[in-house]
C-alpha positions in Angstrom: 0.0 0.0 0.0 2.8 2.4 0.8 4.5 1.7 -2.5 1.3 2.2 -4.3 0.6 5.6 -2.6 4.2 6.7 -3.3 3.9 5.8 -6.9 0.6 7.7 -7.2 2.1 10.8 -5.6 5.1 10.6 -8.0 2.8 10.1 -10.9 0.7 13.1 -10.1 3.7 15.3 -9.5 5.1 14.3 -12.9 1.8 15.4 -14.4 2.3 18.9 -13.0 5.9 19.0 -14.3 5.3 17.9 -17.8 1.8 18.9 -18.7 2.3 22.7 -18.6 -1.5 23.5 -18.7 -2.9 26.9 -19.2 -6.2 28.3 -17.8 -8.1 31.5 -18.1 -10.4 32.6 -15.3 -12.7 35.5 -14.6 -16.0 36.8 -13.4 -18.9 38.4 -15.3 -20.9 41.2 -13.6 -23.3 43.9 -14.8 -23.1 47.7 -14.2 -24.5 47.3 -10.7 -21.7 44.7 -9.8 -24.3 41.9 -9.8 -23.2 38.6 -11.2 -24.3 37.6 -14.7 -25.0 33.9 -14.5 -25.2 31.3 -17.3 -23.6 33.5 -19.9 -21.5 32.0 -22.8 -17.7 32.7 -22.8 -15.9 32.1 -26.2 -12.2 31.8 -26.7 -10.8 32.6 -30.2 -7.3 32.1 -31.5 -5.6 35.4 -32.5 -5.2 36.6 -35.2 -7.1 34.0 -37.3 -10.3 34.2 -35.1 -10.8 30.4 -35.0 -12.9 29.3 -32.0 -11.0 27.1 -29.6 -13.3 26.4 -26.7 -16.3 27.7 -24.8 -17.5 27.9 -21.2 -20.4 29.1 -19.2 -20.5 31.3 -16.1 -22.0 29.7 -13.0 -24.8 31.3 -10.9 -22.3 33.7 -9.3 -20.8 34.8 -12.6 -17.5 32.8 -12.4 -16.0 31.0 -15.3 -12.8 29.2 -16.4 -11.4 28.0 -19.7 -9.3 25.0 -19.1 -6.6 23.1 -21.1 -5.7 26.0 -23.4 -2.7 25.3 -25.6 0.2 27.8 -25.9 -0.6 30.8 -28.2 -2.4 34.1 -28.4 -6.1 34.4 -27.8 -9.1 36.7 -27.4 -12.1 36.2 -25.2 -15.5 37.3 -26.6 -18.8 37.5 -24.8 -22.2 38.1 -26.4 -25.2 38.1 -24.2 -28.8 39.1 -24.8 -29.5 42.6 -23.5 -25.8 43.7 -23.2 -23.2 45.1 -25.5 -20.7 42.6 -26.8 -17.3 42.3 -25.1 -13.9 41.5 -26.7 -10.7 41.3 -24.6 -7.3 42.4 -25.7 -4.8 39.8 -27.0 -3.9 37.3 -24.3 -0.4 35.9 -24.6 -0.1 32.3 -23.3 3.3 31.4 -24.8 5.2 30.8 -21.6 5.3 27.9 -19.2 2.4 26.9 -17.0 0.1 29.9 -16.6 -3.2 30.8 -14.9 -4.4 34.1 -16.3 -7.1 35.9 -14.4 -9.2 38.5 -16.2 -10.7 39.7 -13.0 -14.2 41.1 -13.1 -15.6 41.8 -16.6 -18.4 44.4 -16.6 -21.0 44.1 -19.3 -22.9 47.2 -20.3 -26.6 47.1 -21.0 -27.9 47.8 -24.5 -31.4 49.1 -24.3 -31.9 48.7 -28.0 -31.1 45.0 -27.8 -33.4 44.5 -24.8 -36.4 45.5 -26.9 -35.6 44.6 -30.5 -33.4 41.5 -30.7 -34.8 38.0 -30.4 -32.3 35.2 -30.1 -33.6 31.7 -31.2 -31.2 28.8 -30.5 -31.7 25.2 -29.7 -29.6 22.2 -29.0 -29.6 19.3 -31.5 -32.0 16.5 -30.7 -29.1 14.1 -30.3 -25.6 14.9 -29.0 -22.7 12.4 -28.9 -20.5 13.3 -25.9 -17.3 11.8 -24.6 -19.0 9.2 -22.3 -22.6 9.4 -23.2 -25.2 10.1 -25.9 -27.7 12.8 -25.0 -31.2 13.1 -26.4 -32.4 16.7 -25.9 -36.2 16.6 -25.8 -37.0 19.7 -23.8 -38.2 21.6 -27.0 -38.9 18.6 -29.1 -42.3 18.4 -30.7 -42.5 14.7 -30.1 -42.1 15.2 -26.3 -45.5 16.9 -26.1 -48.6 15.1 -24.9 -47.2 11.6 -24.5 -45.6 9.7 -21.6 -42.0 9.4 -20.5 -42.2 5.7 -21.3 -43.1 6.4 -24.9 -40.4 9.0 -25.0 -37.8 6.6 -23.7 -38.8 3.9 -26.2 -37.7 6.3 -29.0 -34.2 6.8 -27.6 -31.4 5.4 -29.7 -30.5 1.8 -29.0 -33.1 1.5 -26.2 -35.6 -1.4 -26.3 -38.4 -1.9 -23.8 -40.4 -5.1 -23.7 -43.9 -5.6 -22.5 -42.8 -6.4 -18.9 -40.8 -3.1 -18.6 -37.4 -4.7 -19.0 -35.0 -2.2 -20.6 -32.1 -3.2 -22.9 -29.4 -0.9 -24.3 -27.6 -1.9 -27.5 -28.9 -5.4 -27.0 -27.7 -5.7 -23.4 -30.5 -6.3 -20.8 -30.1 -5.2 -17.2 -29.9 -1.5 -17.9 -30.1 0.8 -14.8 -32.6 3.7 -15.0 -32.3 6.9 -13.1 -34.6 9.9 -12.8 -32.7 13.2 -12.1 -29.7 11.1 -11.1 -31.6 8.9 -8.7 -32.5 5.3 -9.1 -36.3 4.6 -9.2 -36.1 1.5 -6.8 -38.9 -0.1 -8.8 -39.5 -3.4 -10.7 -39.8 -3.4 -14.4 -43.6 -3.3 -14.3 -43.6 -0.7 -11.5 -41.1 1.5 -13.3 -43.2 1.2 -16.5 -46.2 2.4 -14.6 -44.2 5.3 -13.1 -43.0 6.4 -16.6 -46.5 5.9 -18.0 -47.7 8.3 -15.4 -45.0 10.9 -16.0 -45.9 13.5 -18.7 -43.3 13.6 -21.5 -43.3 17.4 -21.5 -41.7 17.4 -18.0 -38.5 15.7 -19.4 -35.6 17.9 -20.3 -33.2 15.3 -21.7 -32.2 11.6 -21.7 -28.6 10.6 -21.1 -27.5 7.2 -22.3 -24.3 5.8 -20.8 -23.3 2.4 -22.2 -20.0 2.4 -20.3 -20.2 4.5 -17.1 -17.1 5.5 -15.1 -16.2 4.6 -11.5 -18.0 7.7 -10.2 -21.3 5.9 -10.8 -22.6 2.9 -8.9 -21.4 -0.4 -10.4 -24.9 -1.8 -10.6 -26.4 -2.3 -14.1 -24.7 -4.6 -16.5 -26.3 -3.0 -19.5 -25.3 0.6 -18.7 -27.2 3.6 -17.3 -30.0 5.7 -18.6 -30.6 9.0 -16.8 -33.9 10.8 -17.4 -33.5 14.5 -16.4 -36.7 16.4 -15.7 -37.0 20.1 -16.4 -36.0 22.7 -13.8 -36.6 26.4 -14.4 -33.7 28.4 -13.1 -34.5 31.8 -14.7 -34.1 34.8 -12.5 -37.2 36.5 -11.1 -40.6 34.8 -11.2 -41.1 32.4 -14.1 -43.4 29.6 -14.9 -45.3 27.5 -17.4 -48.8 26.0 -17.7 -49.7 23.3 -20.2 -52.7 21.1 -21.1 -53.1 18.3 -23.6 -55.8 16.0 -24.9 -56.3 13.3 -27.5 -57.1 9.7 -27.9 -55.6 6.3 -28.6 -58.1 3.5 -28.2 -59.4 5.6 -25.4 -59.3 9.2 -24.2 -56.0 10.7 -23.0 -55.8 14.0 -21.0 -53.2 15.8 -19.0 -52.0 19.1 -17.7 -49.5 20.7 -15.3 -47.8 23.8 -14.1 -44.4 24.8 -12.7 -43.2 27.9 -11.0 -39.8 29.2 -10.2 -38.6 32.3 -8.2 -34.9 33.1 -8.2 -32.8 35.9 -6.7 -29.1 36.2 -5.8 -29.8 34.6 -2.4 -32.5 32.0 -3.0 -34.1 29.8 -5.6 -37.6 28.3 -5.0 -39.2 26.0 -7.5 -42.1 23.6 -7.8 -44.2 21.8 -10.3 -47.3 19.6 -10.5 -48.6 17.4 -13.2 -51.8 15.3 -13.6 -52.1 12.6 -16.3 -54.5 9.9 -17.3 -54.9 7.4 -20.1 -57.7 5.0 -20.9 -55.9 2.0 -22.5 -56.9 -1.2 -24.3 -54.5 -4.0 -25.3 -54.8 -7.5 -26.8 -52.5 -10.5 -26.2 -52.5 -14.0 -27.7 -50.5 -16.7 -26.0 -49.9 -20.2 -27.2 -48.3 -22.9 -24.9 -47.3 -26.3 -26.0 -46.4 -28.9 -23.4 -44.1 -31.9 -24.1 -43.5 -35.0 -22.0 -39.7 -34.7 -22.3 -37.5 -31.8 -21.6 -36.0 -31.6 -25.1 -39.4 -31.2 -26.7 -38.7 -33.9 -29.3 -41.7 -36.1 -28.6 -45.3 -35.5 -29.6 -46.8 -32.7 -27.4 -49.1 -33.8 -24.6 -51.2 -30.6 -24.4 -51.7 -27.4 -26.4 -53.1 -24.2 -24.8 -54.3 -21.2 -26.9 -55.2 -18.1 -24.9 -56.7 -14.8 -25.9 -56.7 -11.8 -23.5 -58.3 -8.3 -23.8 -57.2 -5.8 -21.2 -58.7 -2.4 -20.5 -57.0 -0.1 -18.0 -57.3 3.4 -16.6 -54.0 5.0 -15.7 -54.3 7.9 -13.2 -51.2 9.7 -12.0 -50.2 12.8 -10.1 -46.6 13.9 -9.7 -45.1 16.9 -7.9 -41.6 18.3 -7.2 -40.7 21.2 -4.9 -37.4 22.5 -3.6 -35.3 25.4 -2.5 -31.6 26.4 -2.9 -30.2 28.9 -0.5 -27.0 30.7 -1.7 -25.4 31.4 1.7 -22.5 33.1 0.1 -20.2 32.7 -2.9 -18.8 29.5 -1.6 -21.7 27.7 0.1 -25.1 26.6 -1.2 -27.7 24.6 0.8 -30.6 22.8 -1.0 -33.8 21.0 -0.1 -35.9 18.8 -2.4 -39.1 16.9 -2.1 -40.2 14.7 -5.0 -43.4 12.7 -4.9 -46.0 10.8 -7.0 -49.2 8.8 -6.5 -51.0 6.8 -9.1 -53.7 4.2 -9.8 -53.8 1.6 -12.5 -57.1 -0.3 -12.3 -57.4 -3.0 -15.0 -59.9 -5.5 -16.2 -58.8 -8.6 -18.2 -61.1 -10.9 -20.1 -59.3 -14.2 -20.9 -60.4 -17.1 -23.1 -58.2 -20.2 -22.7 -58.8 -23.3 -24.8 -57.0 -26.6 -24.1 -56.4 -29.1 -26.9 -54.9 -32.6 -27.1 -51.3 -33.1 -28.3 -52.2 -33.1 -32.0 -54.0 -29.8 -31.5 -57.2 -30.9 -33.3 -59.4 -32.0 -30.3 -60.6 -29.4 -27.8 -60.6 -30.8 -24.3 -62.2 -27.8 -22.5 -62.7 -24.1 -22.7 -62.2 -21.6 -19.8 -63.3 -18.0 -19.4 -61.7 -15.8 -16.8 -62.4 -12.3 -15.6 -59.4 -10.8 -13.8 -59.8 -7.5 -11.9 -56.7 -5.7 -10.7 -56.6 -2.5 -8.6 -53.1 -1.3 -8.4 -52.0 1.9 -6.6 -48.6 3.4 -5.6 -47.1 6.2 -3.5 -43.5 7.4 -4.0 -41.7 10.0 -1.9 -38.1 11.3 -1.9 -36.7 13.8 0.6 -33.2 15.2 -0.1 -30.9 17.7 1.7 -27.8 18.7 -0.2 -24.8 21.0 0.4 -22.2 22.4 -1.9 -19.0 24.1 -0.8 -16.7 25.8 -3.3 -13.1 26.2 -2.1 -12.3 28.5 -5.0 -13.6 29.4 -8.5 -11.4 26.7 -10.2 -13.7 23.7 -9.6 -12.3 22.7 -6.2 -15.5 21.7 -4.4 -17.2 19.3 -1.9 -20.8 18.1 -2.2 -22.9 16.2 0.4 -26.3 14.6 -0.3 -28.6 12.8 2.1 -31.8 11.0 0.9 -34.7 9.2 2.3 -36.9 7.3 -0.2 -40.3 5.7 0.6 -42.2 3.5 -1.9 -45.5 1.8 -1.2 -47.6 -0.1 -3.7 -50.6 -2.4 -3.4 -52.4 -4.7 -5.8 -55.9 -6.1 -5.0 -56.5 -8.9 -7.5 -59.6 -11.0 -8.2 -59.7 -13.9 -10.6 -62.9 -15.7 -11.4 -62.9 -18.7 -13.9 -65.6 -20.8 -15.5 -64.8 -24.2 -17.2 -66.8 -25.6 -20.1 -66.7 -28.4 -22.6 -66.7 -27.8 -26.4 -70.5 -27.6 -26.3 -70.5 -24.9 -23.6 -71.7 -27.1 -20.7 -70.1 -26.6 -17.3 -67.6 -29.4 -16.5 -66.0 -28.1 -13.3 -66.9 -26.0 -10.3 -66.0 -22.4 -11.1 -62.7 -21.3 -9.6 -62.1 -18.0 -7.7 -58.9 -16.6 -6.3 -58.3 -13.2 -4.7 -54.9 -11.7 -3.8 -53.7 -8.9 -1.5 -50.3 -7.9 -2.7 -48.6 -5.1 -0.8 -45.0 -3.9 -1.1 -43.2 -1.3 1.0 -39.6 -0.1 0.7 -37.5 2.3 2.7 -34.1 3.6 1.5 -31.6 5.7 3.4 -28.6 7.1 1.5 -25.7 9.5 2.2 -23.2 10.5 -0.4 -20.1 12.7 -0.2 -18.1 13.7 -3.4 -14.9 15.7 -3.6 -13.4 17.3 -6.7 -9.8 18.7 -6.8 -8.6 20.4 -10.0 -5.0 19.4 -11.0 -3.7 22.4 -12.8 -5.7 23.4 -15.8 -5.9 20.0 -17.5 -6.6 17.5 -14.8 -9.1 16.6 -12.1 -9.1 14.2 -9.2 -12.5 13.0 -8.0 -13.2 10.8 -5.0 -16.2 10.0 -2.8 -18.0 7.7 -0.5 -21.6 6.5 -0.5 -23.5 4.5 2.1 -27.0 3.0 1.6 -29.4 1.0 3.7 -32.5 -0.6 2.1 -35.3 -2.6 3.7 -38.3 -4.0 1.9 -41.3 -6.0 3.0 -43.9 -8.0 1.1 -46.7 -9.8 2.8 -48.7 -11.4 0.0 -51.9 -13.2 0.7 -53.9 -15.4 -1.7 -57.3 -16.8 -0.8 -59.2 -19.5 -2.9 -62.9 -20.1 -2.9 -64.0 -23.5 -1.5 -67.6 -24.3 -0.7 -68.5 -20.6 -1.2 -65.9 -19.6 1.5 -62.6 -17.9 0.8 -59.8 -19.8 2.6 -56.1 -18.8 2.9 -54.0 -20.5 0.2 -50.8 -21.3 2.2 -49.0 -22.6 -0.9 -49.0 -19.2 -2.7 -49.1 -16.8 0.3 -45.8 -15.6 1.6 -44.3 -13.0 4.0 -40.8 -11.8 3.0 -38.4 -9.2 4.5 -35.2 -8.1 2.9 -32.4 -5.8 4.1 -29.4 -4.6 2.2 -26.4 -2.5 3.1 -23.8 -1.2 0.6 -20.7 0.9 1.5 -18.8 2.2 -1.5 -15.8 4.4 -2.2 -14.2 5.6 -5.4 -11.3 7.6 -6.9 -11.3 8.9 -10.4 -8.5 10.7 -12.1 -8.8 12.7 -15.4 -5.9 14.4 -17.2 -5.1 15.8 -20.6 -1.7 16.2 -22.3 -2.4 18.3 -25.3 -4.4 16.2 -27.7 -4.2 13.1 -25.4 -6.4 12.6 -22.4 -7.2 9.8 -20.0 -9.5 8.8 -17.2 -8.8 6.0 -14.7 -11.0 5.1 -11.8 -11.4 2.5 -9.1 -14.5 1.8 -7.1 -14.9 -0.6 -4.2 -18.2 -1.8 -2.9 -19.0 -3.9 0.2 -22.4 -5.5 0.2 -24.4 -7.3 2.9 -27.9 -8.7 2.3 -30.3 -10.6 4.5 -33.5 -12.2 3.0 -35.9 -13.7 5.6 -38.9 -15.7 4.3 -41.0 -15.5 7.4 -43.7 -18.0 6.2 -41.2 -20.9 6.2 -38.6 -19.3 8.5 -36.0 -19.5 5.8 -33.0 -17.1 6.0 -30.5 -16.4 3.2 -27.6 -13.9 3.8 -24.9 -12.7 1.4 -21.7 -10.8 2.2 -19.0 -9.8 -0.4 -16.6 -7.1 -1.4 -15.7 -6.4 -5.0 -13.6 -3.8 -6.9 -14.6 -2.2 -10.2 -11.9 -0.5 -12.3 -12.5 1.7 -15.3 -10.1 3.1 -17.9 -10.8 5.6 -20.7 -8.1 6.8 -23.2 -8.8 9.5 -25.8 -6.5 10.7 -28.6 -7.3 13.6 -30.9 -5.4 12.8 -34.1 -6.2 16.1 -35.6 -9.1 18.6 -35.7 -11.4 16.1 -37.5 -10.4 12.7 -36.2 -10.6 11.3 -32.6 -10.1 7.9 -31.0 -11.3 6.5 -27.7 -10.8 3.3 -25.8 -12.7 2.3 -22.7 -13.1 -0.5 -20.2 -15.2 -0.9 -17.1 -16.3 -3.7 -14.8 -19.8 -3.7 -13.5 -22.2 -5.9 -11.5 -25.8 -7.0 -11.8 -27.3 -7.5 -8.4 -30.6 -9.4 -8.1 -33.6 -7.1 -7.8 -35.3 -7.1 -4.4 -38.4 -8.6 -6.1 -36.4 -11.4 -7.8 -35.1 -12.5 -4.4 -38.6 -12.9 -3.0 -39.9 -16.5 -3.4 -43.6 -15.6 -3.8 -46.0 -15.9 -6.6 -47.9 -13.3 -8.6 -50.5 -14.5 -11.0 -50.4 -12.9 -14.4 -53.6 -14.8 -15.3 -55.2 -18.0 -14.0 -52.7 -20.2 -16.0 -49.4 -18.4 -15.5 -47.5 -16.8 -12.6 -44.2 -15.3 -11.7 -42.1 -16.2 -8.7 -38.7 -15.1 -7.2 -35.6 -17.0 -6.2 -33.8 -16.2 -2.9 -30.6 -18.0 -4.0 -29.7 -15.8 -6.9 -26.0 -14.7 -7.0 -24.8 -11.3 -8.5 -23.5 -11.4 -12.0 -20.2 -9.7 -13.0 -19.8 -8.1 -16.4 -16.6 -6.8 -18.2 -17.2 -4.2 -21.0 -14.8 -2.9 -23.6 -15.3 -0.1 -26.2 -13.4 1.4 -29.1 -14.7 4.6 -30.5 -13.9 6.9 -33.4 -15.3 10.4 -34.1 -15.1 12.4 -37.4 -15.7 16.1 -37.2 -17.6 15.6 -34.0 -20.7 14.7 -36.1 -20.1 11.1 -37.0 -19.3 8.4 -34.4 -18.5 4.7 -34.6 -18.2 2.4 -31.6 -17.1 -1.2 -31.3 -18.3 -2.9 -28.1 -17.7 -6.2 -26.4 -19.0 -7.4 -23.0 -19.1 -10.7 -21.2 -21.2 -11.6 -18.2 -20.9 -14.7 -16.0 -23.9 -16.1 -14.0 -26.2 -13.8 -15.8 -29.7 -13.5 -14.3 -32.4 -14.5 -16.7 -36.0 -15.8 -16.5 -36.7 -19.5 -17.3 -40.0 -21.1 -18.2 -41.5 -24.0 -16.2 -44.9 -25.6 -16.1 -47.3 -28.3 -15.3 -48.9 -29.7 -18.5 -51.7 -31.6 -16.7 -52.8 -28.3 -15.1 -52.2 -26.1 -18.2 -50.0 -24.0 -16.0 -46.7 -22.2 -16.7 -44.4 -19.9 -14.6 -41.5 -17.6 -15.0 -38.6 -17.8 -12.5 -35.2 -16.0 -12.4 -32.1 -18.1 -12.4 -28.3 -17.6 -12.7 -28.8 -19.2 -16.1 -25.9 -18.5 -18.5 -22.8 -16.9 -19.7 -23.7 -13.9 -21.8 -21.5 -12.4 -24.5 -22.4 -9.3 -26.6 -20.6 -7.9 -29.6 -21.7 -4.7 -31.2 -21.0 -2.0 -33.8 -22.9 1.3 -33.5 -22.7 4.3 -35.9 -24.2 7.8 -35.2 -24.4 10.5 -37.8 -25.7 14.1 -37.4 -26.3 15.9 -40.7 -27.6 19.2 -41.8 -29.3 18.0 -45.0 -30.5 21.6 -45.9 -30.9 24.9 -44.1 -34.3 23.7 -42.9 -33.8 19.9 -42.4 -31.4 18.5 -39.8 -31.3 14.9 -38.7 -29.4 12.3 -36.6 -29.3 8.7 -37.5 -28.2 5.8 -35.2 -27.6 2.3 -36.4 -26.5 -0.6 -34.2 -25.5 -4.1 -35.3 -25.0 -6.6 -32.4 -24.7 -10.3 -31.6 -25.9 -12.0 -28.4 -24.6 -15.3 -27.3 -26.0 -17.2 -24.3 -24.4 -20.4 -23.0 -27.1 -22.0 -20.9 -26.2 -24.6 -18.3 -29.4 -26.5 -17.2 -28.7 -29.4 -14.9 -25.4 -30.2 -16.6 -26.8 -29.8 -20.1 -25.1 -27.0 -22.0 -27.0 -25.2 -24.7 -25.7 -22.4 -27.0 -28.2 -19.7 -28.0 -26.9 -17.2 -30.6 -28.4 -14.5 -32.7 -27.6 -11.4 -34.7 -29.7 -8.2 -34.5 -30.0 -4.8 -36.0 -31.6 -1.6 -34.7 -32.0 1.8 -36.4 -33.2 5.1 -35.1 -33.9 8.2 -37.1 -34.5 11.7 -35.6 -35.4 14.5 -38.0 -36.3 18.2 -37.4 -37.7 20.6 -40.0 -37.9 24.4 -39.8 -40.9 25.2 -41.9 -40.9 29.0 -41.3 -43.2 31.6 -39.7 -42.9 29.9 -36.3 -43.6 26.4 -37.6 -41.5 23.3 -36.7 -42.0 19.6 -37.5 -40.3 16.4 -36.3 -40.2 12.9 -37.7 -39.1 9.9 -35.6 -38.6 6.4 -36.9 -37.2 3.2 -35.4 -36.7 -0.4 -36.4 -35.9 -3.3 -34.1 -35.0 -6.6 -35.8 -35.3 -10.1 -34.3 -33.4 -10.2 -31.0 -32.3 -12.8 -28.4 -32.5 -12.4 -24.7 -31.8 -15.5 -22.6 -34.1 -18.2 -23.7 -36.6 -15.7 -25.3 -36.5 -14.6 -28.9 -38.3 -11.4 -30.0 -39.5 -10.7 -33.5 -38.8 -7.4 -35.2 -41.0 -4.4 -35.4 -40.9 -0.7 -36.5 -42.6 2.5 -35.4 -43.0 5.9 -37.0 -44.2 9.1 -35.2 -44.6 12.7 -36.4 -45.3 16.0 -34.8 -45.8 19.7 -35.6 -45.4 22.8 -33.5 -46.5 26.4 -33.9 -45.1 29.2 -31.8 -47.7 31.7 -30.7 -47.9 35.0 -28.7 -44.4 36.2 -29.7 -42.9 32.8 -28.7 -44.5 32.7 -25.2 -46.9 30.0 -26.2 -46.9 27.0 -28.5 -49.5 24.6 -30.0 -48.4 21.0 -30.7 -49.9 18.2 -32.6 -48.4 14.7 -32.3 -49.3 11.4 -33.9 -47.5 8.5 -32.2 -47.0 5.2 -34.0 -48.8 6.2 -37.2 -49.0 2.8 -38.7 -49.9 1.0 -35.5 -46.8 -1.2 -36.1 -45.4 -1.6 -32.5 -46.4 -5.2 -32.0 -44.4 -7.5 -29.8 -43.9 -11.2 -30.4 -41.9 -13.4 -28.0 -41.1 -17.1 -28.2 -39.2 -19.6 -26.1 -38.5 -23.4 -26.1 -37.2 -24.5 -22.7 -37.9 -27.1 -20.1 -40.3 -29.1 -22.3 -42.5 -26.1 -23.0 -42.8 -24.0 -26.1 -44.4 -20.6 -25.6 -45.4 -17.9 -28.1 -47.0 -14.6 -27.3 -48.3 -11.8 -29.6 -49.1 -8.4 -27.9 -50.8 -5.5 -29.6 -50.5 -2.5 -27.2 -52.4 0.7 -27.3 -49.5 2.5 -29.0 -51.2 4.7 -31.6 -52.5 8.0 -30.4 -53.2 11.6 -31.6 -52.5 14.3 -29.0 -53.0 18.1 -29.2 -51.3 20.1 -26.5 -50.9 23.8 -25.6 -48.3 25.4 -23.3 -47.8 29.0 -22.2 -44.6 30.4 -20.6 -44.4 33.6 -18.5 -41.6 35.5 -16.8 -38.2 36.4 -18.2 -34.5 36.4 -17.3 -31.3 34.6 -18.1 -31.5 30.8 -17.7 -29.7 27.6 -17.9 -30.6 24.1 -17.0 -29.4 22.6 -13.7 -29.7 19.0 -12.6 -28.8 17.6 -9.2 -27.6 14.1 -8.7 -28.4 12.9 -5.2 -27.1 10.1 -3.1 -29.8 7.6 -4.0 -29.1 7.7 -7.7 -28.1 4.1 -8.2 -30.5 2.0 -6.2 -34.1 2.5 -7.0 -34.7 0.3 -10.0 -33.9 -2.9 -8.1 -37.1 -3.0 -6.1 -39.9 -5.1 -7.6 
């Protein structure tokens, strides 16, 4: 350890000696010496006036331009309402220099304040060093739909009917909202995103290979959904309403307010959303007498289900930032949501003999589900700036509470082919509550190393406790009796202590980032019903390395590696049953082990507009669902197992092009191969498949305040564990008209024009062949109106709190 520390110190010292970085700092104020926040600072090479780099002032007006090569430069500032500013020639030809411009005073231009309108927007898709960013804040397609529909249009993202999210063909993707994990199962997360209006989303960040700064959980990478936050000075706000229809009516509306001064920032928003939904699913199950499914099938089941549901959701967010002084900021945040998802399923299930030509019986089931949930997050955060050069310390403390409950009623009648009753009608009712409490504290420290480096380190501690007390009753002799075989009371506790160090540095056109994260995990699962106790305790390290080389102005290379982990979700560890319908259920597995994944990436960029990435990842003991069943009872189930070794190869290409002055677009193509080696009771089976996805995002400036967008995606056949999914495509279009001098807008969106988003899954495992065909309520027409009021300089600000990497493991 001493030798390692000594080497690290010598290494950092050598960076100081040989890097010779340059940095330009300063502060922007107005004529009253008040800070001008969130203004753009531009550095140009003198005398040829080539733009070198840009920066933005913080809320107190401070800025810094880092990693400036030797040479002569000028700083230029253009800001709405002020006269432009250009510095004198700045000479940075000597050794290591930190040049301070002091306070730069901008003079107001009254003519500009009243006559100039600046219209600028970020591209819909941006490829950054470690992530792809989908900027949807001003997108036409983000109006009037849901966050789930918006996420399904993100490049390389695939969402199945159970809410499982895959990124570039890799399942097990971690989802965060505003830098915080959702702590929810796939279906619960899907409900939350369905209940979140898309016009509250600012951008979606897609990180296929995160650094050591982030939690190691999530073998498929991280998707971070950032909600809007108004940070304009003074009083500002927005109100919006929308309405339309799919197979049923869809309505929504919301408002947000923000008041900001030099000393305080108070913000809040509220949104209400509902959808009347209707979907259809066909499921075929073929039962064989042998595990290899080579003999004549014994039974064949054909099932048709029609579901109607009424989603009702309310979400709110409120907070306050107190700017104690130039160096200290204290913040408070409350984020909450409540929702209901009552559903009614009418199921027809027909059982045939092995040949499939003789009907044995017909059953009709009415399934009523009443699901509701409550989510609350409380956050206290503190920021201390040691100086204006990025030397800072942040502290976050979170408490997250989640409660959900499903009341379920299943009533089934059994008939022969003629319609005569052949069995006593069956009835089952379920009481399925789930409660989760999460406590998180996180400390992050950032130390600039000259003008071209940064050292990051931090600690995070989390404590999670969940409880599920599921009760099923069955009707016998007109009396409901407790079904001990399916009821279960389960408690789970988890503690994780993590620390990380991350070093970034640049040497001219070469830069690197190396990090190391260590995580200690202790878990305790207690199945109270059978008094069964399972504990786990382990410590693992997760290194990451990223190397970047700028060959010249147009060509850049990047190499990356990271090690990550897939922990079993809290729901997967719970050995209880949830009935999807009378003939299928899902159950957990308390003996699941975490899966480790190693990921590699080689990237190339041309003119910062075209990007190609080669990826490779390998996971051992990957967690995947298997199919089991009982042919005599016409029953199947899904259960997670440490099933296989998973290997993913991929090539993705992203291109951003200005086709004309009025048409811009970004295209994303991904070709990948998934290989699963399944080990089932000593029998090894290789499952392999090639897949292709394509995403196209296009924006059109029509003129006179009109804008249109066209979104298209294609997903070919894909393999995930023992399940294979057929391909599908989807096309959406929208138009937007600016009104009232840009303060209001009217939006029309048509989602899934051709009603082509249809999901088909198949599997052949354990002597059972399954096939399902789902037609969701995906096509809709939505008209929305929004009005903005207030004025003042603005910039987006997002906070990442301590609970950011836990939430989506609760089920």
